[in-house]
Each structure stands twice: as C-alpha cells, then as structure tokens.
LOMAR-117182 format. One line per 5 residues: number of its first residue (from 1); their letters; for each residue z, y, x of N, C-alpha, C. Coordinates in Angstrom, 1 decimal, m for minus. Atoms other than C-alpha are relative to their C-alpha. Layout:
N
NUM	a	Z,Y,X,Z,Y,X,Z,Y,X | ...
This chain:
234
1	mvihp	m0.1,m1.1,1.0,m2.2,m17.3,m9.0,1.3,0.8,0.4 | m1.2,m0.9,m0.4,0.2,m14.3,m8.2,0.3,0.9,m1.2 | m0.4,m1.0,1.0,2.2,m12.4,m10.8,1.2,0.7,0.6 | m1.0,m0.9,m0.7,4.3,m9.5,m9.5,1.1,0.3,m1.0 | m1.2,m0.3,0.9,7.8,m8.7,m10.9,m0.2,1.3,m0.9
6	eqvev	0.2,m1.3,0.8,6.6,m5.2,m12.0,m0.8,m0.2,m1.3 | 0.7,0.3,1.2,4.4,m6.9,m14.6,1.0,m0.7,m0.9 | m1.2,0.5,0.6,7.5,m7.3,m16.7,m0.2,m1.2,m1.0 | 0.1,1.0,1.1,6.3,m9.2,m19.8,m0.7,m1.3,0.5 | 0.7,1.2,m0.6,3.9,m11.5,m17.9,0.9,m0.8,0.9
11	fakae	m0.9,0.7,m1.0,6.5,m12.2,m15.2,1.0,m0.8,m0.7 | m1.1,0.7,0.8,9.1,m13.2,m17.8,m0.6,m1.3,m0.5 | 0.7,1.3,0.5,6.6,m15.8,m19.3,m0.2,m0.9,1.2 | 0.4,0.8,m1.2,5.6,m17.0,m15.8,1.2,m0.8,0.5 | m1.2,0.6,m0.5,9.2,m17.8,m14.9,0.4,m1.3,m0.8
16	kvrne	m0.3,1.1,0.9,9.3,m20.3,m17.8,m1.0,m1.2,0.3 | 1.1,1.0,m0.3,6.2,m22.2,m16.5,0.6,m1.1,0.9 | m0.4,1.1,m0.8,6.9,m25.7,m15.1,m1.2,m0.8,0.6 | 1.1,0.8,m0.7,4.9,m28.1,m12.8,m0.9,m0.7,m1.0 | 0.8,0.9,0.9,3.8,m30.3,m15.7,m0.8,0.8,m1.0
21	yviaa	0.8,m0.9,1.0,2.4,m27.3,m17.8,m1.4,0.1,0.4 | 1.4,m0.4,m0.2,m1.3,m26.7,m18.2,m0.2,1.3,m0.7 | 0.1,m1.4,0.5,m2.0,m23.0,m18.6,m1.4,0.5,0.2 | 1.3,m0.7,m0.2,m5.0,m20.7,m18.9,0.4,1.4,0.3 | m0.4,m1.3,m0.4,m4.9,m17.3,m17.3,m1.3,0.8,0.3
26	tgrvc	1.1,m0.9,m0.3,m7.3,m14.3,m16.9,0.6,1.0,1.0 | m0.4,m1.0,m1.0,m7.1,m11.8,m14.0,m1.1,0.3,1.0 | 0.9,m0.4,m1.0,m8.7,m10.5,m10.9,0.0,m1.0,1.2 | 0.1,0.9,m1.2,m9.9,m12.9,m8.1,m0.1,0.9,1.2 | 0.1,m0.8,m1.2,m9.2,m11.4,m4.7,0.6,m0.8,1.2
31	ardiq	m0.5,0.7,m1.2,m8.4,m12.4,m1.1,1.5,0.3,0.1 | m1.5,m0.2,m0.2,m4.8,m12.8,0.0,0.2,1.2,0.8 | m0.4,m1.0,m0.9,m3.1,m9.9,1.6,0.0,m0.6,1.4 | 0.1,0.5,m1.4,m3.5,m10.1,5.4,1.3,m0.6,0.4 | m1.3,0.5,m0.5,0.3,m10.6,5.9,0.3,m1.3,m0.6
36	nvktn	m0.2,1.3,0.7,0.1,m13.7,3.6,m1.0,m1.1,0.4 | 0.9,1.0,m0.5,m2.7,m15.4,5.4,0.7,m1.1,0.9 | m0.6,1.0,m0.8,m1.7,m18.8,6.8,m0.7,m0.2,1.3 | 0.6,0.0,m1.3,m2.2,m18.9,10.5,m0.1,m1.4,0.6 | 0.0,1.3,m0.5,m1.6,m22.6,11.0,m1.1,m1.0,m0.5
41	letge	1.0,0.8,0.5,m4.7,m23.8,9.3,m1.2,m0.1,1.0 | 1.1,0.2,m0.9,m7.7,m25.2,11.2,m1.2,0.9,m0.3 | 1.1,m0.9,0.4,m10.0,m22.8,9.4,m0.1,1.2,0.8 | 0.0,m1.2,m0.8,m9.0,m20.0,11.8,m0.2,1.2,m0.8 | 0.2,m1.1,0.9,m8.6,m17.5,9.0,0.2,1.3,0.7
46	ieqar	m0.2,m1.3,m0.7,m7.2,m14.8,11.3,m1.2,0.4,0.8 | 1.2,m0.4,m0.8,m10.2,m14.9,13.7,m1.2,0.3,m0.9 | 1.1,m0.3,0.9,m12.6,m15.0,10.8,0.2,1.3,m0.7 | m0.3,m1.3,0.6,m10.9,m12.1,9.1,m0.2,1.1,1.0 | 0.2,m1.1,m1.0,m10.9,m10.1,12.3,m1.5,0.3,0.2
51	kifke	1.4,m0.2,m0.1,m14.6,m10.7,12.7,m0.6,0.8,m1.1 | 0.6,m0.7,1.2,m15.4,m9.6,9.2,0.4,1.5,0.0 | m0.5,m1.4,0.1,m13.2,m6.4,9.4,m0.7,0.8,1.2 | 0.6,m0.7,m1.1,m14.7,m5.5,12.8,m1.4,0.3,m0.3 | 1.4,m0.2,0.4,m18.2,m5.9,11.4,m0.1,1.2,m1.0
56	letel	m0.1,m1.1,1.0,m17.2,m3.7,8.5,0.2,1.3,0.6 | m0.3,m1.3,m0.7,m15.7,m1.1,10.8,m1.2,0.6,0.7 | 1.2,m0.5,m0.7,m18.9,m0.9,12.8,m1.0,0.6,m0.9 | 1.0,m0.6,1.0,m21.0,m0.3,9.7,0.6,1.3,m0.6 | m0.6,m1.2,0.6,m18.5,2.2,8.3,0.0,1.2,0.9
61	ekvkk	0.0,m1.1,m1.0,m18.4,4.2,11.5,m1.3,0.8,m0.1 | 1.3,m0.7,0.1,m22.0,5.1,10.7,0.1,1.1,m1.1 | m0.2,m1.0,1.0,m20.7,7.1,7.8,0.6,1.2,0.7 | m0.5,m1.2,m0.7,m20.2,10.6,9.3,1.3,0.4,m0.8 | m1.3,m0.5,0.6,m16.7,12.0,8.7,m0.3,1.2,m1.0
66	ddlaq	0.4,m1.1,1.0,m18.4,15.0,7.0,m0.4,m0.5,m1.3 | 0.5,0.6,1.2,m19.8,12.7,4.4,1.0,m0.9,m0.7 | m0.9,1.0,0.5,m16.8,10.5,3.9,0.7,0.4,m1.4 | m0.7,m0.4,1.2,m15.1,12.6,1.2,m0.8,m0.2,m1.3 | 0.8,0.2,1.2,m18.1,12.1,m1.1,m0.7,m1.3,0.0
71	selse	0.7,1.3,m0.1,m19.1,8.6,0.0,0.7,m1.0,m0.9 | m0.6,1.1,0.8,m18.6,5.6,m2.2,0.7,m1.0,0.9 | m0.6,0.9,m1.0,m17.5,3.8,1.0,1.4,0.4,0.5 | m1.3,m0.5,m0.5,m14.4,5.9,1.5,1.2,m0.9,m0.2 | m1.1,0.9,0.3,m12.0,3.5,m0.2,m0.1,m1.2,0.9
76	lyfrv	0.2,1.1,m0.8,m13.4,0.6,1.7,0.3,0.3,1.5 | m0.2,m0.4,m1.4,m13.2,2.5,5.0,1.5,m0.1,0.3 | m1.4,0.0,m0.3,m9.4,3.0,4.7,0.6,m1.3,m0.2 | m0.5,1.4,0.1,m8.8,m0.5,3.5,m0.3,m0.8,1.2 | 0.3,0.7,m1.2,m10.5,m1.9,6.5,1.0,0.4,1.1
81	gcnla	m1.0,m0.5,m0.9,m8.2,0.3,8.6,1.4,m0.7,m0.2 | m1.3,0.7,0.3,m5.1,m1.2,6.9,m0.1,m1.4,0.4 | 0.1,1.4,m0.3,m6.3,m4.7,7.3,m0.2,m0.3,1.5 | 0.1,0.1,m1.5,m7.3,m4.3,11.0,1.4,0.1,0.6 | m1.4,m0.2,m0.5,m3.8,m2.9,11.7,0.9,m1.1,m0.3
86	slelk	m0.8,1.1,0.5,m2.2,m5.7,9.7,m0.2,m1.2,0.9 | 0.3,1.1,m0.9,m4.0,m8.3,11.8,0.6,0.2,1.3 | m0.5,m0.2,m1.3,m2.9,m6.7,15.0,1.5,m0.2,0.0 | m1.4,0.2,0.1,0.7,m6.6,13.8,0.4,m1.5,m0.1 | m0.2,1.4,0.1,0.5,m10.2,12.8,0.0,m0.8,1.3
91	enktd	0.1,0.6,m1.3,m0.4,m11.1,16.3,0.9,0.7,1.1 | m1.0,m0.7,m0.8,2.4,m8.8,17.7,m0.7,0.9,1.0 | 0.7,m1.0,m0.8,m0.2,m6.4,19.2,0.4,1.4,m0.5 | m0.5,m1.2,0.6,1.9,m3.4,18.3,m0.6,1.3,0.6 | 0.7,m1.1,m0.6,0.3,m1.0,20.8,m1.4,0.2,m0.6
96	ealkt	1.3,m0.1,0.6,m3.1,m1.8,19.4,0.1,0.4,m1.4 | m0.1,m0.3,1.4,m1.9,m1.6,15.9,0.3,1.5,m0.2 | m0.3,m1.4,0.0,m0.4,1.9,16.5,m1.2,0.9,0.2 | 1.2,m0.7,m0.2,m3.7,3.1,17.9,m0.9,m0.1,m1.2 | 0.9,0.2,1.2,m5.6,1.7,14.9,0.5,0.9,m1.1
101	vdayl	m0.6,m0.8,1.0,m3.2,3.3,12.5,m0.2,1.5,0.2 | 0.2,m1.4,m0.4,m3.4,6.7,14.3,m1.4,0.4,m0.2 | 1.4,m0.3,0.1,m7.1,6.6,14.4,m0.4,0.2,m1.5 | 0.4,m0.1,1.5,m7.5,6.0,10.6,0.8,1.1,m0.7 | m0.7,m1.2,0.6,m4.8,8.5,9.7,m0.6,1.3,0.4
106	gvyef	0.7,m1.2,m0.5,m6.6,11.1,11.8,m1.2,0.3,m0.9 | 1.1,m0.1,0.9,m9.7,10.4,9.7,0.4,0.4,m1.4 | m0.6,m0.2,1.4,m7.6,10.4,6.5,0.3,1.5,m0.2 | m0.4,m1.4,0.1,m6.2,13.9,7.2,m1.3,0.9,m0.1 | 1.3,m0.8,0.1,m9.8,15.2,7.7,m0.6,m0.3,m1.4
111	yktqk	0.5,0.3,1.4,m10.9,13.4,4.5,0.8,0.8,m1.0 | m0.8,m0.7,1.0,m8.0,15.0,2.6,m0.4,1.4,m0.1 | 0.4,m1.4,0.0,m9.0,18.4,3.7,m1.4,0.2,m0.7 | 1.3,m0.1,0.6,m12.6,17.8,2.7,0.1,m0.2,m1.5 | m0.2,0.3,1.4,m11.5,16.4,m0.6,0.6,1.2,m0.8
116	ksikn	m0.6,m1.2,0.6,m9.4,19.4,m1.3,m1.0,1.1,m0.2 | 1.0,m1.0,0.1,m12.3,21.7,m0.7,m0.9,m0.3,m1.2 | 0.8,0.4,1.1,m14.4,19.7,m3.2,0.7,0.2,m1.3 | m0.8,m0.2,1.3,m11.6,19.8,m5.8,0.0,1.5,m0.4 | m0.1,m1.5,0.3,m11.3,23.6,m5.5,m1.3,0.5,m0.6
121	kkrks	1.3,m0.4,0.6,m15.0,24.0,m6.2,m0.1,m0.5,m1.4 | 0.1,0.6,1.4,m14.7,21.7,m9.3,0.9,0.8,m0.9 | m0.9,m0.7,0.8,m11.7,23.7,m10.5,m0.6,1.4,m0.4 | 0.6,m1.3,0.3,m13.6,27.0,m10.3,m1.1,m0.1,m1.0 | 1.1,0.1,0.9,m16.5,25.6,m12.2,0.3,m0.8,m1.3
126	gdslt	m0.3,0.9,1.1,m14.7,23.2,m14.7,0.9,0.6,m1.0 | m0.9,m0.4,1.0,m12.8,23.5,m17.9,1.4,m0.6,0.3 | m1.4,0.4,m0.3,m9.1,22.7,m18.3,0.2,m1.5,0.1 | 0.0,1.4,0.0,m9.7,19.0,m18.9,m0.5,m0.5,1.4 | 0.6,0.3,m1.3,m11.8,18.8,m15.7,1.0,0.3,1.1
131	nftvv	m1.0,m0.4,m1.0,m9.1,20.6,m13.7,1.1,m1.0,0.0 | m1.1,1.0,0.0,m6.4,18.2,m14.9,m0.4,m1.3,0.6 | 0.5,1.2,m0.6,m8.5,15.2,m14.0,m0.1,0.1,1.5 | 0.2,m0.2,m1.5,m9.2,16.6,m10.5,1.4,m0.1,0.6 | m1.4,0.0,m0.6,m5.4,17.1,m9.9,0.5,m1.4,0.0
136	vefsv	m0.6,1.3,0.1,m4.5,13.6,m11.0,m0.8,m1.0,0.8 | 0.9,1.0,m0.6,m7.5,11.8,m9.5,0.5,m0.6,1.3 | m0.3,0.5,m1.4,m6.4,11.6,m5.9,1.4,m0.7,0.0 | m1.4,0.5,m0.2,m2.6,10.9,m6.4,0.1,m1.4,m0.5 | m0.1,1.4,0.5,m3.3,7.6,m8.3,m1.2,m0.8,0.6
141	sdiae	1.1,0.7,m0.5,m6.3,6.6,m6.2,0.3,m1.2,0.9 | m0.2,1.1,m1.0,m6.7,3.4,m4.1,0.0,0.6,1.4 | 0.0,m0.6,m1.3,m7.3,5.7,m1.1,1.4,0.5,0.3 | m1.4,m0.4,m0.2,m3.8,7.2,m1.6,0.9,m1.2,0.3 | m0.8,1.2,m0.2,m2.4,3.6,m1.7,m0.3,m0.5,1.4
146	aagrl	0.4,0.4,m1.3,m4.3,2.7,1.5,0.7,0.9,1.1 | m0.6,m0.9,m0.9,m3.1,5.8,3.3,1.5,m0.2,0.0 | m1.4,0.2,0.1,0.4,5.2,2.1,0.4,m1.3,0.8 | m0.3,1.2,m0.8,0.3,1.7,3.6,m0.1,0.3,1.5 | 0.1,m0.3,m1.4,m0.9,3.1,6.9,1.2,0.8,0.5
151	ylmka	m1.1,m0.7,m0.4,1.9,5.6,7.0,1.3,m0.8,0.1 | m1.1,0.9,0.0,4.4,2.9,6.2,0.0,m0.9,1.3 | 0.2,0.8,m1.3,3.0,0.8,9.1,0.5,0.8,1.2 | m0.3,m0.9,m1.1,3.4,3.8,11.4,1.5,0.2,0.0 | m1.4,m0.2,0.0,7.0,4.3,10.2,0.7,m1.2,0.6
156	rllfe	m0.6,1.2,m0.6,7.8,0.7,11.1,m0.2,0.0,1.5 | 0.3,0.1,m1.4,6.1,0.9,14.5,0.9,1.0,0.8 | m0.8,m1.1,m0.7,7.9,4.2,15.4,1.5,m0.4,0.0 | m1.4,0.4,0.0,11.2,2.7,14.3,0.3,m1.0,1.1 | m0.1,1.0,m1.0,10.7,m0.3,16.6,0.1,0.7,1.4
161	rkryd	m0.1,m0.7,m1.3,10.3,2.3,19.4,1.2,1.0,0.1 | m1.3,m0.8,0.1,13.6,3.9,18.4,m0.3,1.5,m0.2 | 0.3,m1.4,0.4,11.8,7.1,17.3,0.3,0.3,m1.4 | m0.5,0.1,1.4,13.9,7.3,14.2,m0.4,1.2,m0.9 | 0.3,m1.2,0.8,13.3,10.9,13.1,m1.5,0.0,m0.4
166	esydm	1.4,0.0,0.3,9.5,10.5,13.3,m0.3,m1.1,m1.0 | 0.1,1.2,0.9,9.8,7.1,11.6,0.3,0.5,m1.5 | m0.4,m0.4,1.4,11.6,8.7,8.6,m1.0,1.0,m0.5 | 1.1,m0.9,0.5,9.0,11.5,8.4,m1.2,m0.7,m0.5 | 1.1,0.8,0.5,6.3,8.9,8.1,0.3,m0.7,m1.3
171	altaf	m0.4,0.7,1.3,8.3,7.1,5.4,0.0,1.0,m1.2 | 0.1,m1.0,1.1,8.6,10.3,3.4,m1.4,0.3,m0.4 | 1.5,m0.2,0.3,4.8,10.8,3.6,m0.5,m1.2,m0.8 | 0.4,1.2,0.8,4.3,7.2,2.5,0.5,0.1,m1.4 | m0.7,m0.1,1.3,6.7,7.8,m0.4,m0.9,0.9,m0.9
176	dllkn	0.8,m1.0,0.9,4.6,10.8,m1.7,m1.3,m0.7,m0.4 | 1.3,0.6,0.3,1.4,8.7,m1.5,0.1,m1.2,m0.9 | m0.1,1.3,0.7,2.7,5.4,m2.9,0.7,0.2,m1.4 | m0.8,m0.1,1.3,4.9,6.7,m5.8,m0.8,0.0,m1.3 | 0.9,m0.1,1.2,2.0,7.3,m8.2,m1.1,m1.0,m0.1
181	tdyak	1.1,1.0,0.1,m0.2,4.4,m7.4,0.4,m1.2,m0.9 | m0.3,1.2,0.8,m0.5,1.1,m9.3,0.5,m1.1,0.7 | m0.4,1.1,m0.9,0.7,m1.0,m6.4,1.5,0.1,0.2 | m1.5,m0.1,m0.1,4.5,m1.2,m7.0,0.5,m0.8,1.1 | m0.5,0.8,m1.1,4.8,m3.9,m4.4,0.1,0.8,1.3
186	nfyel	0.0,m0.8,m1.2,3.9,m1.5,m1.6,1.1,1.1,0.0 | m1.1,m1.1,0.2,6.3,1.2,m3.0,1.4,m0.7,0.2 | m1.3,0.7,m0.2,9.1,m1.4,m3.2,0.3,m0.4,1.4 | m0.1,0.4,m1.5,8.4,m2.5,0.4,0.5,1.2,0.8 | m0.4,m1.2,m0.7,8.8,1.1,1.5,1.5,0.3,m0.3
191	lsfvi	m1.4,m0.3,0.4,12.1,1.6,m0.4,0.9,m1.0,0.8 | m0.8,1.1,m0.6,13.4,m1.7,1.1,0.1,0.3,1.5 | 0.0,m0.4,m1.5,12.4,m0.5,4.7,1.0,1.0,0.2 | m1.0,m1.1,m0.2,14.4,2.7,4.3,1.4,m0.4,m0.2 | m1.4,0.4,0.4,17.4,1.2,2.6,0.6,m1.0,1.0
196	snedr	m0.5,1.0,m1.0,17.6,m1.7,5.1,0.4,0.6,1.3 | m0.3,m0.7,m1.2,17.9,0.8,7.9,0.9,1.2,m0.3 | m0.9,m1.1,0.4,20.7,2.8,6.3,0.8,0.6,1.1 | m0.8,m0.6,m1.1,22.6,3.2,9.5,m0.7,1.1,0.8 | 0.8,m1.0,m0.7,19.7,5.3,10.9,m0.4,1.1,m1.0
201	fkdkk	0.6,m0.9,1.0,18.6,7.0,7.7,0.9,0.7,m1.0 | m0.8,m0.4,1.1,21.6,7.6,5.5,0.3,1.5,0.0 | m0.2,m1.5,m0.1,22.1,11.2,6.7,m1.2,0.8,m0.2 | 1.2,m0.7,0.1,18.5,12.1,6.2,m0.2,0.6,m1.4 | 0.4,m0.6,1.3,17.1,14.4,3.5,m0.7,m1.0,m0.9
206	sygrf	0.7,0.9,1.1,16.1,12.5,0.3,0.4,m1.4,0.1 | m0.4,1.4,m0.1,17.8,9.3,1.5,0.6,m0.5,m1.4 | m0.6,0.3,1.2,19.8,9.3,m1.7,m1.0,m0.3,m1.1 | 1.1,0.3,0.9,16.6,9.4,m3.7,m0.6,m1.4,0.2 | 0.5,1.3,m0.3,15.3,6.3,m2.0,1.0,m1.1,m0.5
211	keira	m1.1,1.0,0.4,18.6,4.5,m2.7,0.0,m0.1,m1.5 | m0.1,0.0,1.5,18.6,5.5,m6.4,m1.2,m0.7,m0.6 | 1.2,0.6,0.5,15.0,4.4,m7.0,0.0,m1.5,0.3 | 0.0,1.4,m0.4,15.5,1.1,m5.1,1.0,m0.7,m1.0 | m1.0,0.6,0.9,18.6,0.4,m7.3,m0.6,m0.2,m1.4
216	kyeei	0.7,0.1,1.3,16.5,1.0,m10.5,m1.0,m1.2,0.0 | 0.9,1.2,m0.2,13.9,m1.5,m9.2,0.8,m1.3,m0.1 | m0.8,1.3,0.0,16.6,m4.1,m8.6,0.5,m0.3,m1.4 | m0.4,0.2,1.4,17.9,m3.6,m12.1,m1.1,m0.6,m0.9 | 1.1,0.5,0.8,14.5,m4.2,m13.6,m0.3,m1.4,0.3
221	iksvr	0.3,1.4,m0.5,13.8,m7.3,m11.5,1.1,m1.0,m0.5 | m1.1,0.9,0.5,17.3,m8.7,m12.4,m0.1,m0.2,m1.5 | 0.0,0.1,1.4,16.9,m8.0,m16.1,m1.2,m0.9,m0.4 | 1.2,0.8,0.3,13.4,m9.7,m16.1,0.4,m1.5,0.2 | m0.4,1.4,m0.3,14.8,m12.8,m14.4,1.1,m0.6,m1.0
226	eagtv	m1.0,0.5,0.9,17.8,m13.0,m16.7,m0.6,m0.2,m1.4 | 0.7,0.2,1.3,15.6,m12.6,m19.8,m0.7,m1.3,0.0 | 0.7,1.3,m0.1,13.5,m15.5,m18.6,0.9,m1.2,m0.1 | m1.0,1.1,0.0,16.6,m17.7,m18.1,0.6,m0.2,m1.3 | m0.6,0.1,1.4,18.1,m16.9,m21.5,m1.0,m0.6,m0.9
231	tekk	1.0,0.5,0.9,14.8,m17.6,m23.3,m0.2,m1.5,0.3 | 0.2,1.4,m0.4,14.4,m20.9,m21.4,1.1,m0.9,m0.6 | m1.1,0.8,0.5,17.9,m22.1,m22.4,0.0,m0.1,m1.6 | 0.2,0.1,1.5,17.2,m21.3,m26.1,m1.0,m1.1,m0.4
C-alpha cells in the first residue's frame, strides 16, 4: 500500500501505523511504477513488462495519428511510451530511451494540434459552461501528465549529454504540463531535478519560481511529519 505525502490527512495517519497494527484501507489497485519494479526477482518482471508494453505499442500503432485525438486509446498510447522509455532507462539504454521519448513527443505535438482544432469547434458551438470545460479539460488530463513525464525524461537525458540549455527548456515544458495534474509526485520530481542542478540552472529564467515552489512543498511535507510525531507522543 502506498500513501503519498501530498495526501496530507491520510499521510499523517499512516505515519502513526506500527507493524503490529491491523488496518483496513480502500483505494485503487494498480501496478508499480516502472522505476520501482524489483529487478532481482526470478519472475523476470522487467522482461515481462517489456513484452507487454511492446505488444501494446504494436496494437496502438494501428490507431492512425489522425484519429488519436478522438480515440479512447490516446491516454494508453502515451502511457505506453512513458513506460517503454522508463524500461530503457532502467537498463541504461539511454540512446534508445531518447529515441523512444522523441518518437512519442512527436506524436504528442501532433495530438495537441488536433485536440486544439477539436476544442475550437466545440467553443464555437457550445455555451459558456462548455467552453470553460474545454479549456480546463486538457490541462488536468492524464495525457498532460504522461506528456509531462516524457518531457522530464528528455530533460534528464539532455542534461546527461551536457546540453543544459535544451534540458532546461524541456523542464519548463514539463512544468507547464505537470503543474495542474493530480500527480504531485511527478511535479515534485521535476522541481527536485531543477533545484539539484542549481549550478547549471540558477541563472535561467523562472529558476526562482522552481525554487519557491519546491520550498513550499518541503514545508508541507515537514509540517505533516511533525504533526504525526506530536500526535503520536500525545
């Protein structure tokens, strides 16, 4: 069971749980993130995951790019891209990972153009509530989160190649995509990547904003942990 720090109330309660406790919980059952898969097990999870994602990729390639913006498979398409690139990074196949990321980001840019065209048609034909929904819809979508992860991966890969300016540009794009999603973990990871490379990024535009938001996240996490400790002592 995983409880993230951004789930403030639940996280505070979870910190008080001890080994001997018996608890009941409700939530969503899902697979581990690829970066958390244990590679030292005999089950060969990495190879099994690769096989599954490759099969999915083959099926999804049958969806024409022209249809992707209206397809129910669009979210799955970009998540497969994220997971394939993550697998390649886990095995230190950075060149392959960069090619995978670039390929999926190319499709994403086309998808975004098609989606914008569809939105414009809805705006012209819809009322004010419909228009508001159309504007908000994409910025908080799971596709925006997947694209943000891809841009963050590219930022890391370019940084390793000492292409620092390009890396920071990718980080800025990832920032715009991840800031409104429900996945605070990915957003925090982005902030940490930028701040941990202060020597390369401190003079860049908007760096101060990264630092300010990261500091606020740290304050929240610290206060949650302190609240859990105080409650436990009482």
